[in-house]
C-alpha positions as CSV (number, residue, x, y, z in Angstrom):
1,X,170.0,111.0,142.4
2,X,167.8,113.8,141.2
3,X,169.1,113.3,137.7
4,X,167.9,109.7,137.6
5,X,164.5,110.8,138.9
6,X,164.1,113.3,136.1
7,X,165.2,110.7,133.5
8,X,162.7,108.2,134.8
9,X,159.9,110.8,134.8
10,X,160.8,111.7,131.2
11,X,160.7,108.0,130.1
12,X,157.3,107.6,131.7
13,X,156.0,110.7,130.0
14,X,157.3,109.5,126.6
15,X,155.7,106.1,127.2
16,X,152.4,107.7,128.1
17,X,152.4,109.9,125.0
18,X,153.4,107.0,122.7
19,X,150.6,104.9,124.0
20,X,148.1,107.8,123.7
21,X,149.1,108.4,120.0
22,X,148.4,104.9,118.6
23,X,147.6,104.5,114.9
24,X,144.8,105.9,112.8
25,X,142.4,103.1,111.9
26,X,139.8,102.8,109.1
27,X,136.8,100.4,109.4
28,X,134.0,99.8,107.0
29,X,130.7,97.9,106.7
30,X,129.5,95.6,105.3
31,X,132.5,93.3,105.5
32,X,132.0,92.0,101.9
33,X,130.5,94.8,99.9
34,X,129.0,94.3,96.5
35,X,128.5,96.5,93.5
36,X,125.8,99.0,94.5
37,X,126.0,98.5,98.2
38,X,126.3,101.4,100.6
39,X,129.8,101.2,102.1
40,X,129.9,103.0,105.4
41,X,133.3,104.1,106.6
42,X,134.5,105.2,110.1
43,X,138.0,106.8,110.6
44,X,139.3,106.7,114.1
45,X,142.3,109.1,114.6
46,X,145.4,107.9,116.4
47,X,145.6,111.1,118.4
48,X,143.5,114.2,119.2
49,X,140.6,115.3,116.9
50,X,142.1,116.4,113.5
51,X,141.4,119.8,112.0
52,X,140.6,118.2,108.6
53,X,140.4,115.0,106.7
54,X,140.9,114.5,102.9
55,X,139.4,111.4,101.3
56,X,140.7,109.5,98.2
57,X,139.5,106.4,96.5
58,X,141.1,104.1,93.8
59,X,139.9,101.0,92.2
60,X,142.5,98.5,90.9
61,X,145.0,101.4,90.9
62,X,142.8,103.8,89.0
63,X,141.8,107.0,90.7
64,X,138.1,107.3,91.3
65,X,138.1,110.3,93.6
66,X,140.5,112.6,95.3
67,X,138.9,115.4,97.5
68,X,139.7,118.5,99.3
69,X,140.0,118.6,103.1
70,X,136.7,118.1,104.9
71,X,135.7,117.6,108.5
72,X,133.7,114.3,108.3
73,X,135.3,111.3,110.0
74,X,132.4,109.1,109.0
75,X,131.4,108.9,105.3
76,X,129.9,106.5,102.7
77,X,130.3,105.6,99.1
78,X,128.6,103.3,96.5
79,X,131.0,101.1,94.4
80,X,130.0,101.3,90.7
81,X,132.2,98.5,89.5
82,X,133.7,95.3,90.9
83,X,137.4,95.3,91.9
84,X,139.7,96.0,94.8
85,X,139.3,99.5,96.1
86,X,141.9,101.4,98.1
87,X,140.5,104.0,100.4
88,X,142.9,106.4,101.9
89,X,142.6,109.4,104.2
90,X,144.9,112.3,105.1
91,X,144.3,113.8,108.5
92,X,145.5,117.3,109.1
93,X,146.5,118.5,112.6
94,X,148.2,121.7,111.8
95,X,150.1,123.6,109.1
96,X,152.6,120.8,108.3
97,X,151.3,118.1,110.7
98,X,149.5,115.4,108.7
99,X,148.9,111.7,109.0
100,X,147.8,109.2,106.4
101,X,146.1,105.8,106.5
102,X,144.5,103.5,104.0
103,X,142.5,100.3,103.8
104,X,141.7,97.8,101.1
105,X,138.0,97.3,100.2
106,X,137.4,94.2,97.9
107,X,134.1,94.5,96.0
108,X,132.6,91.5,94.3
109,X,129.1,90.5,93.3
110,X,126.1,92.7,92.5
111,X,123.6,94.0,95.1
112,X,119.9,93.6,94.2
113,X,118.2,96.7,92.8
114,X,116.6,98.9,95.4
115,X,112.9,98.1,95.1
116,X,110.2,98.0,97.8
117,X,107.4,100.0,99.4
118,X,110.0,101.3,101.8
119,X,112.8,102.1,99.4
120,X,114.6,105.4,100.0
121,X,116.9,106.5,97.2
122,X,119.9,108.8,97.8
123,X,120.1,111.0,94.7
124,X,123.5,112.4,95.6
125,X,125.4,109.3,96.4
126,X,127.5,109.1,93.2
127,X,125.6,106.1,91.8
128,X,123.5,108.2,89.6
129,X,126.2,110.5,88.2
130,X,126.5,108.7,84.9
131,X,122.7,107.9,84.5
132,X,121.5,110.2,81.8
133,X,118.3,112.3,82.2
134,X,118.6,114.8,79.4
135,X,121.3,114.0,76.8
136,X,120.5,117.2,74.9
137,X,121.1,119.4,78.0
138,X,123.9,117.2,79.5
139,X,121.9,116.5,82.6
140,X,122.3,113.5,84.8
141,X,119.7,111.9,87.1
142,X,122.0,112.8,90.0
143,X,122.1,116.5,89.0
144,X,118.5,117.1,88.0
145,X,116.3,114.0,88.8
146,X,114.6,114.9,92.1
147,X,111.1,114.7,90.5
148,X,112.0,111.3,89.1
149,X,113.0,110.1,92.6
150,X,109.8,111.4,94.1
151,X,107.8,109.6,91.4
152,X,109.7,106.4,91.9
153,X,109.2,106.6,95.6
154,X,105.4,107.1,95.0
155,X,105.0,104.3,92.5
156,X,106.8,101.8,94.7
157,X,104.7,102.8,97.7
158,X,101.7,102.1,95.6
159,X,103.0,98.5,95.2
160,X,104.5,98.9,91.7
161,X,107.9,97.4,91.8
162,X,109.5,96.5,88.5
163,X,112.5,97.8,86.6
164,X,110.4,100.5,84.8
165,X,110.0,102.5,88.0
166,X,113.7,102.8,89.0
167,X,114.8,106.4,88.6
168,X,117.1,106.0,85.7
169,X,114.4,104.0,83.8
170,X,111.9,106.8,84.5
171,X,114.5,109.2,83.2
172,X,114.7,107.4,79.9
173,X,110.9,107.3,79.6
174,X,110.1,110.9,80.7
175,X,113.2,112.8,79.5
176,X,111.0,115.1,77.5
177,X,109.7,116.7,80.7
178,X,113.1,118.1,81.5
179,X,113.2,121.9,80.6
180,X,116.5,123.5,80.3
181,X,117.4,125.9,83.1
182,X,114.0,125.2,84.8
183,X,114.2,121.5,85.7
184,X,111.4,119.0,85.5
185,X,107.9,120.0,84.4
186,X,106.5,118.1,87.4
187,X,102.8,118.7,86.5
188,X,103.3,117.2,83.0
189,X,105.4,114.4,84.5
190,X,102.8,113.4,87.0
191,X,99.9,113.7,84.6
192,X,101.6,111.4,82.0
193,X,102.7,108.9,84.7
194,X,99.1,108.8,86.0
195,X,98.0,107.5,82.5
196,X,100.9,105.0,82.3
197,X,100.6,103.7,85.9
198,X,96.9,104.0,86.5
199,X,96.7,106.5,89.3
200,X,94.7,109.7,89.8
201,X,96.0,113.3,89.9
202,X,94.7,116.7,89.1
203,X,96.0,119.9,87.5
204,X,95.6,122.2,90.5
205,X,97.8,122.1,93.5
206,X,96.1,121.4,96.8
207,X,96.8,124.3,99.2
208,X,94.3,123.5,102.0
209,X,95.6,122.0,105.2
210,X,92.3,120.3,105.7
211,X,92.2,118.6,102.3
212,X,95.9,117.6,102.5
213,X,95.3,116.0,105.9
214,X,92.2,114.2,104.6
215,X,94.1,112.9,101.6
216,X,97.1,111.7,103.7
217,X,94.8,110.0,106.2
218,X,93.2,107.9,103.5
219,X,96.6,106.9,102.0
220,X,97.1,109.4,99.2
221,X,100.5,110.7,98.2
222,X,101.9,114.1,97.1
223,X,104.8,115.0,94.9
224,X,105.6,118.6,95.6
225,X,108.1,121.4,95.5
226,X,109.4,121.2,99.0
227,X,111.8,124.1,98.4
228,X,112.5,126.2,95.3
229,X,113.9,123.9,92.6
230,X,113.6,120.6,94.5
231,X,110.8,118.0,94.5
232,X,110.1,115.5,97.3
233,X,107.3,113.1,98.3
234,X,104.8,113.3,101.2
235,X,103.3,110.0,102.2
236,X,101.9,110.3,105.8
237,X,100.4,112.4,108.6
238,X,101.2,112.4,112.3
239,X,98.6,111.2,114.7
240,X,98.0,114.8,115.9
241,X,97.5,116.0,112.3
242,X,100.2,118.7,112.5
243,X,103.2,117.0,110.8
244,X,103.7,115.6,107.3
245,X,106.0,112.6,106.7
246,X,108.5,113.5,103.9
247,X,110.6,111.2,101.7
248,X,113.4,113.3,100.3
249,X,116.0,111.9,97.9
250,X,118.4,114.9,98.5
251,X,118.1,116.2,102.0
252,X,121.2,118.5,101.4
253,X,119.2,120.4,98.7
254,X,116.3,121.0,101.1
255,X,118.5,122.3,104.0
256,X,120.6,124.4,101.6
257,X,117.6,126.2,100.1
258,X,115.8,126.7,103.4
259,X,118.9,128.5,104.6
260,X,119.7,130.3,101.4
261,X,116.2,131.7,100.9
262,X,115.5,132.0,104.7
263,X,112.3,129.9,104.3
264,X,110.4,129.3,107.5
265,X,110.5,125.5,107.0
266,X,111.4,123.3,109.9
267,X,112.6,119.7,109.7
268,X,111.9,117.3,112.5
269,X,112.7,113.7,113.4
270,X,110.7,111.6,115.8
271,X,112.2,110.5,119.1
272,X,111.6,107.1,120.6
273,X,109.0,108.6,122.9
274,X,107.0,109.9,119.9
275,X,107.9,113.6,120.3
276,X,109.2,115.7,117.4
277,X,112.6,117.2,117.7
278,X,113.8,119.8,115.2
279,X,116.9,118.9,113.1
280,X,118.5,122.2,112.5
281,X,121.3,120.7,110.5
282,X,121.4,117.5,108.4
283,X,123.8,115.9,110.9
284,X,120.9,116.0,113.5
285,X,118.9,113.5,111.5
286,X,119.5,110.0,112.9
287,X,121.0,107.6,110.4
288,X,121.8,110.2,107.7
289,X,124.8,109.4,105.5
290,X,127.4,111.8,104.0
291,X,129.1,110.8,100.7
292,X,132.7,111.9,100.3
293,X,132.5,111.7,96.5
294,X,129.7,114.2,96.2
295,X,130.1,116.1,99.5
296,X,126.3,115.6,99.9
297,X,124.0,114.1,102.5
298,X,121.8,111.1,101.6
299,X,118.2,110.8,101.0
300,X,116.2,110.9,104.2
301,X,112.8,110.5,105.8
302,X,111.7,113.2,108.2
303,X,108.7,115.4,109.2
304,X,107.6,118.9,108.3
305,X,104.8,121.1,109.5
306,X,101.5,120.6,107.7
307,X,101.1,124.4,107.4
308,X,104.4,124.7,105.6
309,X,103.5,121.9,103.1
310,X,100.1,123.5,102.4
311,X,101.9,126.8,101.8
312,X,104.1,125.2,99.2
313,X,101.1,123.5,97.5
314,X,100.8,119.7,97.0
315,X,100.4,117.7,93.8
316,X,98.0,114.7,94.3
317,X,99.0,111.1,93.5
318,X,96.1,108.9,94.4
319,X,96.1,105.1,93.9
320,X,93.1,103.7,92.1
321,X,90.5,104.8,94.6
322,X,87.5,103.0,93.1
323,X,87.6,99.4,92.0
324,X,85.3,97.0,90.2
325,X,85.4,93.4,88.9
326,X,84.6,93.6,85.2
327,X,85.4,90.0,84.7
328,X,89.2,90.3,85.2
329,X,89.5,90.7,88.9
330,X,89.1,93.8,91.2
331,X,90.9,96.6,89.4
332,X,90.8,100.4,89.4
333,X,88.1,102.1,87.4
334,X,87.2,105.8,86.7
335,X,83.6,106.8,87.5
336,X,81.6,108.6,84.9
337,X,78.6,109.1,87.1
338,X,77.5,107.7,90.4
339,X,74.3,106.3,91.9
340,X,73.2,104.4,95.0
341,X,72.0,101.7,92.6
342,X,74.0,101.9,89.4
343,X,77.3,103.6,88.8
344,X,78.9,104.0,85.4
345,X,82.6,103.4,85.3
346,X,85.4,103.4,82.7
347,X,88.4,101.1,82.3
348,X,90.6,101.0,79.2
349,X,88.2,103.3,77.4
350,X,85.3,100.8,77.9
351,X,82.3,102.3,79.8
352,X,80.2,99.9,81.8
353,X,77.2,100.3,84.2
354,X,77.7,98.2,87.3
355,X,75.7,97.8,90.5
356,X,77.1,100.2,93.1
357,X,77.0,97.5,95.7
358,X,79.7,95.7,93.8
359,X,82.2,98.6,93.8
360,X,85.0,98.9,96.3
361,X,86.4,102.1,97.7
362,X,90.2,101.9,97.6
363,X,91.6,98.8,99.2
364,X,88.5,98.1,101.3
365,X,87.8,94.4,101.2
366,X,84.1,94.8,101.8
367,X,81.5,97.5,101.7
368,X,80.5,99.6,98.7
369,X,81.2,103.3,98.8
370,X,78.5,105.6,100.3
371,X,76.6,108.0,98.1
372,X,75.5,111.5,98.8
373,X,72.3,112.9,97.2
374,X,72.3,116.7,96.6
375,X,69.2,118.1,98.2
376,X,69.9,121.8,98.0
377,X,67.2,123.1,95.7
378,X,69.6,125.4,93.9
379,X,72.3,122.8,93.8
380,X,75.7,123.1,95.5
381,X,79.4,123.2,94.7
382,X,82.5,121.2,95.7
383,X,84.6,123.2,98.1
384,X,88.3,123.3,98.9
385,X,89.5,122.8,102.4
386,X,89.2,126.5,103.1
387,X,85.5,126.5,102.3
388,X,85.8,128.2,98.9
389,X,84.2,126.8,95.7
390,X,86.7,124.8,93.6
391,X,87.9,126.9,90.6
392,X,86.6,125.5,87.3
393,X,84.2,123.0,88.9
394,X,80.6,123.1,87.8
395,X,77.6,123.6,90.2
396,X,76.2,120.2,91.1
397,X,72.5,120.2,90.3
398,X,69.7,119.2,92.7
399,X,69.1,115.4,92.6
400,X,72.7,114.6,91.5
401,X,74.5,111.8,93.3
402,X,78.2,111.9,94.3
403,X,80.6,109.3,95.5
404,X,82.0,109.8,99.1
405,X,85.6,109.1,99.7
406,X,85.3,110.2,103.4
407,X,82.4,110.6,105.7
408,X,83.7,111.4,109.1
409,X,81.4,113.5,111.4
410,X,81.3,116.9,109.7
411,X,83.6,115.8,106.8
412,X,82.1,114.9,103.4
413,X,84.9,114.5,100.9
414,X,83.5,113.6,97.6
415,X,84.0,113.0,93.8
416,X,81.8,114.5,91.2
417,X,82.3,115.0,87.5
418,X,86.1,114.4,87.6
419,X,86.8,116.6,90.6
420,X,87.4,116.0,94.3
421,X,86.3,118.3,97.1
422,X,84.2,118.9,100.2
423,X,80.5,119.2,100.5
424,X,78.4,121.0,103.1
425,X,76.5,118.3,104.9
426,X,73.3,120.4,105.0
427,X,73.2,120.3,101.2
428,X,73.1,116.5,101.1
429,X,71.3,113.3,102.1
430,X,73.4,110.2,102.7
431,X,72.4,107.1,100.7
432,X,73.6,103.5,100.9
433,X,73.8,101.1,98.0
434,X,70.9,98.7,97.6
435,X,71.1,95.0,97.2
436,X,68.0,94.4,95.2
437,X,66.4,96.7,92.7
438,X,64.7,96.7,89.4
439,X,66.2,98.2,86.2
440,X,64.6,99.3,83.0
441,X,64.5,102.0,80.3
442,X,62.7,105.3,79.8
443,X,60.0,104.9,77.2
444,X,57.3,106.9,75.5
445,X,54.2,105.1,74.5
446,X,56.1,101.9,75.2
447,X,58.9,102.8,72.7
448,X,62.5,103.1,74.0
449,X,63.7,105.3,71.2
450,X,62.8,108.7,69.9
451,X,63.6,112.4,70.5
452,X,60.7,113.4,72.9
453,X,62.2,113.9,76.4
454,X,60.5,112.8,79.6
455,X,60.4,115.2,82.5
456,X,62.0,114.2,85.7
457,X,60.3,115.8,88.8
458,X,61.6,116.9,92.2
459,X,58.5,115.3,93.9
460,X,56.0,112.5,93.0
461,X,53.6,115.0,91.4
462,X,52.9,115.9,87.8
463,X,53.1,119.6,88.6
464,X,56.2,119.5,90.7
465,X,59.4,121.2,89.6
466,X,61.5,119.7,86.8
467,X,65.0,118.6,87.7
468,X,66.1,117.2,84.4
469,X,64.8,115.3,81.4
470,X,65.7,111.9,79.9
471,X,65.3,110.6,76.4
472,X,63.6,107.3,75.6
473,X,66.1,104.5,76.0
474,X,67.9,106.0,79.0
475,X,68.8,103.2,81.4
476,X,67.3,103.7,84.9
477,X,67.0,101.9,88.2
478,X,64.0,101.9,90.5
479,X,64.7,103.3,94.0
480,X,61.2,103.7,95.3
481,X,57.5,104.1,94.3
482,X,54.7,106.4,95.4
483,X,51.4,105.8,93.7
484,X,51.8,106.2,90.0
485,X,55.3,107.7,90.3
486,X,58.6,105.9,90.4
487,X,61.8,107.3,92.0
488,X,64.4,106.5,89.4
489,X,68.1,106.9,89.0
490,X,69.6,107.6,85.6
491,X,72.8,109.2,84.5
492,X,73.8,110.1,88.0
493,X,70.5,111.9,88.8
494,X,67.6,110.8,91.0
495,X,64.1,112.0,90.4
496,X,60.4,111.1,90.0
497,X,58.9,109.9,86.8
498,X,55.4,108.7,86.0
499,X,55.2,104.9,85.7
500,X,53.9,105.2,82.1
501,X,57.3,106.4,81.0
502,X,59.1,103.3,82.4
503,X,59.6,99.9,80.8
504,X,61.2,97.3,83.0
505,X,64.1,95.1,81.8
506,X,63.2,91.5,81.0
507,X,66.6,90.2,81.8
508,X,69.7,91.3,83.7
509,X,70.4,95.0,84.4
510,X,71.6,96.9,81.3
511,X,75.3,97.5,81.2
512,X,75.3,100.0,78.3
513,X,74.0,103.5,77.9
């Protein structure tokens, strides 16, 4: 009797083990992938967690990839041609204990190109491996194109979505900026792209937390060296002003170099309750993909400390921040000088004087930009966010007018003479653009030509200090009058001139210097 009991127990145990083993299964999404789609794969082992998994991929019988053992049971790939793919995996459970499984993945049709303000490219997904960056140096977009991905992300976030801004198209256009054994000359790349795509940049990196935060709040972007040898994009600031939002085409590179060089850079993701949680490893970032063909993690959005980003230094990418309608719609212009009445702007190498009231700051639908008048008798300087004078920037003379990009309590962030920086509020007087004003020309004895200069005074008195001088024919606008003196604006300077040196326009305001 005991014998039968032991046999029965053995059969039950065998039945239990057999049912527990099952078969290894492979599932993928989407169900009908197209050329260029991200195909996400999940492998479910038929028994306990395997020690390793090796991935292999064929297309119509031709080997595409065969890899060494890994540990990832979830992975992705991007088909680069149409056909029937065979995806197989080999699971290792011990020295000679392996199990294989495979699945057929039919790929037909072509996925639309990735273009939008929210696009996030994965540089290391295999798709870009055969896209040439530098033919001379045998470099692909996948291998060395991080600066191109950051630029593409920036351009598309500025609303430029056409085939020319896709990374491989940018590679063809800007291949000259690849430097062998150094990577991309990002300064040269961004400077040239600013001319081609009508945005503003500057040569110096911004290293001030205050200025970076100011720029990000107003919608500016930054292409910057997030770690040694790798470029990413910064496109936002957290509500508390401590974290910068990062768009990174190759998160693997960032993690690898932070660990390799022991950099004190921390990567965070935002939880549903709004708190920031550190992602110590790439796997900690929700939604990140790992590609079995490259062994790399995908592009990812995450957050880093503002202090870290400022330490790295940030390269400005600013959408056309000043706009004017010069007869062809509201478009970006570059200021040559500013005034509360008249501002001179340049577009397509054409310089035009326009009423400041008609200008628009950035994407503001209404309201002209505010002007600050320099009232410090010895003039002042633009400052960086740390309170130091900008290197290379000239002193702004008394009576000059600057355009304000931001006027928030103690913050005056301004443009003058091609530079952006902060101003001490005590050195300025805020002005608003005027609706109605008279324009005219500087004249001597009624003549609007000649070489004799007319003195511009600090006060409405003949013996008051000189601020500047204007030649006859200089276009001016009238801001005020006191007795025989007129408060005039001309060439970005405001000062007092005796009325005898002024001839009013007979028609519309002059639009030429």
